[in-house]
matplotlib code that plots the C-alpha trace (Angstrom):
import matplotlib.pyplot as plt

x = [-2.4, -3.6, -6.1, -6.0, -9.1, -10.2, -13.0, -14.0, -14.3, -16.2, -18.6, -19.3, -20.0, -22.4, -24.2, -24.4, -26.5, -29.4, -29.5, -29.8, -33.1, -35.5, -33.5, -35.7, -35.2, -38.6, -38.9, -42.2, -44.0, -47.5, -50.0, -48.8, -45.0, -42.0, -41.8, -42.0, -40.5, -37.0, -33.8, -32.6, -35.2, -34.4, -30.7, -31.4, -33.6, -31.1, -28.4, -30.5, -30.4, -26.6, -26.9, -25.4, -26.7, -24.4, -25.3, -24.1, -25.3, -24.7, -25.6, -28.5, -28.8, -30.2, -29.1, -28.9, -29.3, -27.9, -29.0, -26.8, -28.2, -26.4, -27.0, -28.3, -31.6, -32.1, -33.3, -36.1, -39.7, -40.0, -42.4, -41.4, -42.0, -41.4, -40.8, -39.2, -38.4, -36.4, -37.4, -37.0, -37.4, -38.5, -38.3, -41.8, -40.7, -40.2, -43.7, -46.3, -49.0, -49.5, -51.7, -52.6]
y = [50.8, 54.0, 53.3, 56.9, 58.9, 61.4, 63.5, 65.2, 61.9, 60.3, 63.2, 63.1, 59.3, 59.9, 62.7, 60.5, 58.0, 60.5, 59.4, 55.7, 54.1, 53.7, 56.0, 57.7, 59.4, 58.3, 55.6, 54.5, 54.8, 56.2, 57.2, 60.8, 60.5, 58.3, 57.1, 59.9, 60.0, 59.8, 61.7, 58.8, 59.8, 63.5, 62.8, 60.5, 63.1, 65.9, 63.7, 63.1, 66.9, 66.8, 68.5, 68.1, 68.2, 69.5, 69.3, 71.5, 70.4, 71.8, 69.8, 71.6, 74.2, 72.3, 71.4, 73.3, 71.4, 73.2, 72.0, 73.1, 72.7, 73.4, 76.8, 75.0, 74.6, 78.3, 77.8, 75.3, 75.8, 75.7, 76.1, 78.9, 78.3, 80.6, 78.9, 80.3, 83.5, 81.8, 81.3, 77.9, 76.8, 73.2, 71.9, 71.3, 67.9, 66.9, 68.1, 65.4, 67.2, 70.5, 70.7, 73.7]
z = [18.7, 20.4, 23.2, 24.5, 25.3, 22.7, 24.4, 21.2, 19.3, 22.2, 22.4, 18.7, 18.9, 21.8, 20.0, 16.8, 18.8, 18.4, 14.7, 15.5, 14.3, 17.2, 19.6, 22.2, 25.5, 26.8, 29.4, 28.1, 24.7, 24.8, 22.1, 22.5, 22.7, 22.5, 18.9, 16.4, 13.0, 14.4, 13.8, 11.6, 9.1, 9.4, 8.8, 5.8, 4.2, 4.8, 3.3, 0.2, -0.3, 0.1, 3.4, 6.9, 10.5, 13.3, 17.0, 19.8, 23.2, 26.7, 29.8, 31.5, 28.7, 25.7, 22.2, 18.9, 15.7, 12.7, 9.2, 6.3, 2.8, -0.5, -2.1, -5.2, -3.3, -3.7, -7.3, -6.4, -5.3, -1.6, 1.3, 3.6, 7.3, 10.3, 13.6, 16.8, 15.0, 12.3, 8.7, 6.9, 3.3, 2.7, -0.9, -2.2, -3.6, 0.1, 1.3, 1.5, 3.5, 5.2, 8.4, 10.4]

ax = plt.figure().add_subplot(projection="3d")
ax.plot(x, y, z, "-o")
ax.set_aspect("equal")
plt.show()
């Protein structure tokens, strides 16, 4: 039985905690922050679309979440959103409400 350390596997397991239901980095929950939709819901919905989420995180620099969706989504109706200088397409079947 191998009990050796595997830094890459350990890092992935730590980053996967972000997708645990109820996970938060807040010390206290307020009306304004601390318990949003949750990354578990995001991951579940991306998985329903046969997609993947990758995380790249650097201590002190931040994190990048990359969502990869299958090309077959290119033939469905979508809501086009621009945020942070990037353009995103969200399947209309996944849109419940749009607020300004």
